[in-house]
N, C-alpha and C positions, 0 to 999 in steps of 0.2 A: 778407810775406804770412803771415797767421796764421789758424789754424783750430782748432776744437775739436770733438772727439767728445763730445757732452754726453749722458750716459746718464740723462736725467731726463724725467719725465712732462710733457705739454703744459701742465699747470696752472701750471708755472713759466716757460713760454716768455716771457711778458710781462716777467718779471724779467730774462730773459736778453738783452733788447735793450740792457741796460747794458754788455754785453761790447764794444759798439762803441767806447765811450770808452776801453777798455783797449788799443786798437790792433788789435783782432781784426776781420777783414773776411770771414771764412768760417766756416761752421758745418756740420760733418758729423754726422749723427745716425742712430742706429738704436734701435729699440725693444727694450729689454733683455728677454731671454727669448724673442724670436722667432728665426726661422731666417734673417732678413736676406735673404730670397729674393724674387724678382719675384712668385712665386706668392702671397705674402701681400698683394700690392697690386693685381695685375691677374689676370684669368682667362685660361686658355689655350684657344684654339679647337682646338688640336691634341690636347690631352689634357683634354677637357671634364669628365672624371670626377674631376679633382682637386678637393680641398676648395675652396670658394669663398674669395675674398680676405677678409681681416678688415676689416669695415666701420669698426671703431673706429680701426684703424691707417691706413686710407685717409683718414679724416677728419683725423686728426692730422697726417699728412704734408702734406696740402693746406693745412691751417690754418697749420702751422709755416712752410712754405715761402713762403706768401703774406705772413705777418707779417715774416719775415726780408727778403723782397724790398722791403717797404715801408720798412724802415730801412736799406737799402743793404747788407745782409749776404747773401752768396751761400750758398744752402743746398744741401748735398750729401747724398745718401742712401747709406748703407753697404750694400754688396751682396756676397753670397756665392753663387756658382754654380759647378758644377751642384749643386743641392740634393739631399740624399738623398731619393729618390722616396717611400719609405714614410712620410715625414713629411707628405706632401700628398695621400694617398689610398691606396686599396687597391693594393698592389704587383702583385697578380694582373691588374689591369686594364691595365697598361702593355704595349704590344706587345713581343714578345721582342727585336725588333731595336732597341728604345730603351734597353735595359738593358745595363750592364756591371758589372764587379766591381773593387773596390779593396781592396788589402791595406794597411790604415791603419797609421800609426805609433803610433796610440793609439786606443782605442775600437773599435767594431765588435763582432763576435761573439767567441767564445772563441778563435778563430784570428786575430782582427783583421780579418776579412773583412766587407765591406758591399756592398750593391748601390747603384749610382749611375746617373745618366743618362749615357749614352755620348755624348760630344761629337763622336765620329767618325760617329755615326749621322745620316743625312739627316733622319729624322723629328724627332730631337732638335734638330738645327740649325734646322729650320723652327719648332719650338716656341719656341726662344729668339728667333728673328727676330720672331715673332708677339707674344711677351710684351714684348720691348724696344720695338717700335713703339708698343704700347699704353701702356707706362709713360711714354715721352717725350711722347706726345700728351696723356695724361690728367693729367699733373702738370706743367703749363707753368711753374710757379714754381720747380721743382727745377732748379738750375743744372747739376748733373751727379751722377755717382756716384763713390764710392770703391770700387773693385773689389778684393776680397780673397778668395781662395779657398785650397783645400788646407789646411783646418783647420776645426775645429768641425763644421759640418754641410754643408760644401761640398768635394767630392772628385772627382778625375778617375779614370778607369780605370787600373789597373796593366796595362801592355802584355801581360805573359805570361798575364793572366787575361781578355784581350779580344782576339779575333782582328782586329776592325776597327782598334783602336788599335795593335796590334802592327805592322800594315802601315804606319802613319803614323810611328810612333816608331822610326825606323831608327837614330837616334843615341843616344837615351837607353837605359840598361840596362833589360832586360825586367822587372826586379823593382821599378822605381821607382814610388812612389805619386804622384810629381809630374813626369811627363815634360814637358820643355819644349815639345815639338812640339804636343801637344794643348792646352797652356795658351796657346800663341801662337795656335792656331786659334780658341780661345774668345774671347780678348781681341779679336782682329781682327773676329770675327763680331759681338760685342756692340757694339763701338765704331763700326764702319762702319754697322751697322743704325741705331744711335741718330742718327748724322749724316745719314742719309737723311731722317729726319723733321725734325731740327733741326740746322742746321749749327753753331750755337754751343753745342751740348750738350757739356759738359766731362767727358771720361772719364779719370779718374785711376786708375792701376793700381799695386798693391802687388807687381807681378810679380817683382821682383828679390828679394823677401824669402825665398822658399822654394827658391832655387837657389844653387848654389855653383860656383866655378870657371868653366870655359868655357861651361857651360850658360846662365849669365846673359846673356852677350853674344849668344849664339845666339838666346835667347828674345826679347831686346829688339830685335834687328835683324830678326827674322822676324815680329814682331807689327806690326800697322799700326793706325792710327786713334786711338791713345791720345794725350791732350792733355798729360799730365804723368805723372811717376813719383813714387812716394813710398817711403820706407824708412827704417830706423833706421841711424845711423852705424855700428853694429856688425853690421848685416845680420841682426839678430835682433829680439827683442821690445823694447817701449818701456821707457824708463828715466827716472829722475829725477836721475841724476848721470852725469857723464862722468869716469871715473877718470883719474888722471894718466898711466897707462900706455896709455891708449886711443889707437888710430889708426883712421881710417876703414877699414872692411872692404873688401877688393878688390871685392866685389860692389857696394858703394855707390859706389866710385870709377868702376867701369865704367858704372853708371847715370848718374852725373854726366857722364861723357864722352859717352854717347849723347844725353843731353838737350841738351848744348851743341851737338852736331852738328845736332840737329833743331830747335834754337832753341825748346825748350819747357822749362818749369820742372822742376827736380829739387827735391823737397820732402822735407826731413828731418822725421820725426815724433819727438816728445819730450814729456815731462810736466814742466812747470815748476810745476804747482800740485797736482793731485790724481792719485793712482794707487792701485790696490788694494793696493799694497805698503806704503803708509803711512797713518796716521790722517788723516782728512779735514781739509783746510786746514792741515796741518802746516807751520810756517814753516821753510824752509831757504834763506834768501835768499842766503847766500854761494855756494851751489852753483848757484843761478839765474844769478848773475853769471858764475861760472866756466864754465858750459856755453855761455852766449852768447859769451863771449870765445873759447873753443875753436872754436865753430862758425864764427866769423868767420875764424879762421886756416885752416879747412878749405874756405873758399869757399862756405859754406852761407848762402844769402840768403833762402830760403823755408822756413818751418817750420810744420808742423801740430802744434798743441798737442793732446795726447791727454787726454781727459776735460775739461780746462779748469778755469778758476776758478769758484768759487761766489760770484756777486755779493753775495748777502746776508751773506757772511762778510767782505767787504772784504779779501780775502786779502792778506797781506803779500807773498807771492810774486808775485801779480798786479801789485801796485804796483811792485815791483822790476823785474819783467819789462817793464813798460811803459816805464820809464825807461832800462833798459839795452839794449833791443832796437835802439834807434837810436844808442846810444853805449856799446857794450860795453867801451870802454877806460877809462871813468871809474873812480875808485877806490871800491870798496865800503867801505873804511875811513873814507871821508869821508861818503858818502851814507847808509849804514845807521844810524850813530848818530844822525844828524839825523832820519831817518825814525822811529826808535824814540821819540825825544823828542816828535816831532809827534803821533804816534799814541797814546802811552801817558802822556805827561807826563814831565817831566825825570827825577825819581827812579825812577819805574816803568820809564821807557825805558832807564835804565842797567841795571836788572836784566834786562829783556827782551833787550837787546843781548847781555848775558852768556849768556843762554839760547841765542840764535842761534849764538853762538860755540861752545858745547858741541855743538850739533847739527852744526855744520860739522865738528868733530872726530869726531863719531860716524860721519858719512858718510865722512870721510877714512880711516877704518879700511880701506876697500875700495879705496884708490887704487892698490894693486899688483895688483889683479885686473881683467882686462878685462871680465869678466862678474860681476855682483855680486848679492847677495840682494835688492837694490832694483830688480831687473828685474820687469816685469809677469808673467812666466811662473813666477816662483819663489814662488808663493802660499803654499807650505807654510812659508815663512819670513817671511810678512807681519807687519808691526807696525801694520797697519791692520785695519779690521773689514769691509771690503767683501766679502772672500772668506771671511768667518767667522773665528772665533777658533781658537786651537790646539786640537787634539784632546786628550783625556785621555792622559796618558803611560802607557797600559796596554801589555801585552806586544806587541801587534800594531803599535805605533808604529814599531818599528825596520824591519820589513819594508816598511811603507807608505812610509816616508821614503826608504830606500835604493832601493826599486823606482822611485820617482818620478825620482830623479836618474840612476840607473844603467841604467834600462830605458826609461821613458817619454820623458824629455827626450833621452836618448842616441839613441833611435830617430828622434826628430824632427831632431836635429842631430848626426849621428854624428861630424862634424868637430870637435865640442867635447867628445868623450868624456873626454879627459884633464882638461880644465878642470872639467867637471861632477863628476868623481870627487873633486875637491878639496872639494866641498861635503859629502862624507861622511867626510872625514879629521879627525883630532884638532885640528890647528892652526886649522881653521875655527871650532871651538867657542871657542877663545881669542879670536878676532877678534870673534865675536858678544858675548862677555862684555865685551870692551872697548867695543864699541858701546853696550851696555847701561849701562856705567858713565857714559859721557858723556850718554846720554839721561836718566839719573837725576839727574845734576847739572843738566842743562837744566831738568828739571821743578822742581827746588828753586828755581832762579833765577826761573822763570816764576811760581811760587807767591808769591815775594816781590814780584814785580811787581804781582800782584793786590792784595796788601796795601797797596802804596804808591800804587796808582792812585786817581784821583779818581772818585767816583760822581756828580759834578756837572758836571765838564768833559767836553766831547765830543771824539771823535777828530778829528784835523786834516784827513785826506783821507777822503772818504766817497763812494763811487759808488752805494751802495744804502742807502736808509733804510727800515727795516722798519716794522711797524705802530706801534711805539712811537717812531718817529723815528730820528734819528741815534744810534748807540751811544755810551754814555759810555766814558770811558777804562777804567773798571773792568770794564764788560761786555766790552769788547774784549780786555782782559787775561785775563779768564776764558776767553774763547773760545780764545785762543792757548795758555793754560795747559792747557786740557782736551785739546787735540790732542796736546800734548807728553806729558802724563801718560798718555794712552792708549797712545801709542807706547812709552813707558817700560814700562808694565805688560805689554804684549804681548811686548816684547823679553825681559823677565824670564821669561815663560812659554816663549818659544822657546828660551831658553838651557837651561831645565830639560828641554825636549823633546830637545834635542841631547845633553845629558848622558845622558838615558834611552836614546836611540838607541845610544850607544856602550857603555853598560853592558850593554844587552840583547844587542848584537852580540857583545861579548866573552864573555858567558855562553854564548851559542849556540856560539861557536867552541870554548870550553873543554869543553862537553858533547860536541861532535863528536870532540874529541881524547880523551875518556874521562877527563878530569882534573876530579874532583869538588871538590877543595879550593878553587880559585879561584872555582868556581861558587857555593859557599856564601857566600864572602866578598862576592862581587859582588851576590848576592841580598840580603844585608843592606844594602849600600850603596843598592841600588835601592829598597828599602822606605823607607829614610831619605830618599831623594830624593822619593818620593811624599809623605811627610809634610811635607817642606819646600814642595813644590809646592802642597799644600792651603793652606798659609799664604799663598802668593802669590795663589792663586785667591780666598781670603777678602779679601785686601787689594783686589783688583780689584773684588770685589763691593761693598765699602764705598765705593770710588771711584765706581762707577756709581750707587750709592744716593744719594750726595751730589749727583750730576748730575741725578738724576731729579726733584729738588725745585726745580730752577732754571727760571725763566721769564723771557723766552721761551727755550725749551729749545734750539732749533736754532742761535740766534745767540749762545748763551752756553756751549754744551757741544760744538758741532759735530755733534751727533746729535739725531734726533727723539725724542720721548717713546716712541714705539713701538719704535724701535731699541734704546733703553736697556732697555726692559722685556724685549725678546727676549734681549739680552745677559745680563741678570740671570738669566733663566730658564735659558739655556744654561750659564752659569757655575755656577749651583746644581746643575744636573744633573751637571756635571763633578765637582764636589766630592763629590756622592753616589756617583758611580761609583768614584772613587779611594778613598773611605772604605770602600766595600763590598769593594773588592779587598783592602784591608789586613786585612779580617776573614776572608779565605779561607784564610790560612795561619798 
């Protein structure tokens, strides 16, 4: 079983029917930038003062789900509840007995507090029954929902801040932002209500993701109505590689056990193709093979692909995923060189295979860490452009970086405090530099593949032909080179960012100790680093400028013309800020 969360506008849905031939039979979608709440799709008879549903989103969901149904693809909608009420209307209009308070692990006011709909409140429960019935009736082509909460814009009450929830949450600590008791109540309420309207409605829950230890089993056994569970092998965010030291998290194993007892699917979610942590359609075929092989050993038979392939890119990873999902034991050493020759031509294929090998080595740098920079939550280390490019390495970068790992992520996953601290230590920088070295070598090989590829011969395997037809081997080589070159350029920037973080932290510690001598020496090193980083930014600017002239842009550079223009503007602004800083002293 394969599914994709595809964060793309409906204008490309007709292209996405191509995913069927890649062995994908499900598609879960949410509109980027929305709250992923029922309130954006149906109106509430209980809280009629809420902002009306979004007509554009309603039309998109109906059209997408109908189109997927036509081609035999099950469409799921991504859902987060209970939504933060201020996002849907005047907070003052909600009855007092509908509201509760959450102490969030991130976000909220200055104290981390936010108001939320209290799921222990009878009027809120009736609100969700009303909304769920409407949703299931009004969107008949939606197969089911992926239910994910306790993050982003969906939060439960913290028991010590809500008298109603405090009475229900007798087992969870009073200060928990994610008490299992009220989450079990919400899952059961939504799932059972949906089944009252349509017995075959598929309710898929991420419930096990946000709980640790015994709370996971209590939650799963106390919840009713869900049709399947999903989660990552490490009990955390999605990834694009499975390190050699990896083992399934206890929470994941418990979820597998409960699913086996209830005879329902346990679905692992993973990213074999695209993730915000890497440049779009980056080829890393060796790790696609490796992950599928490890999943087989862990008894994982159902997988949700997060984000998914881009058909118009004819992604190398998607082609490999299709072949290895049914036969993960076959040899990559035999299959991948043949695939490279078929797609790029004999000589160019040899160079591109060498590039893939270097990318394998770059990912392997993290084989001794169970949690890696290639996880979706670690966006400050991204070598992709989805979450933006690195911030200028100005003096505030050290606090922002350290706070992210030592405060924000540690608050979310306190059990990983020791592991997260490793991201702020010196040896981690050395590993990033090694990753960069391999990515740079991969970019050199891929560029030679472009030079060797034919502009007249076409790629051997093509699931999507653009406006200009099937891509030539040279155009395809350009696409793959571009994604590798972007990853290389951004990894260089991240390495400079980490160097700056450590220099600035050391300077601050020396100042606090009243030792001026090392401060002055490190200030000099810091300014030299900024000058070096300006050169790196200028190199990136030139790379983007060369991409901006290529047509068709999206299938030769992996980015749209608008995206390249925005990156050029952002990079120019970074250079200006760094140069301005050098003038201040």
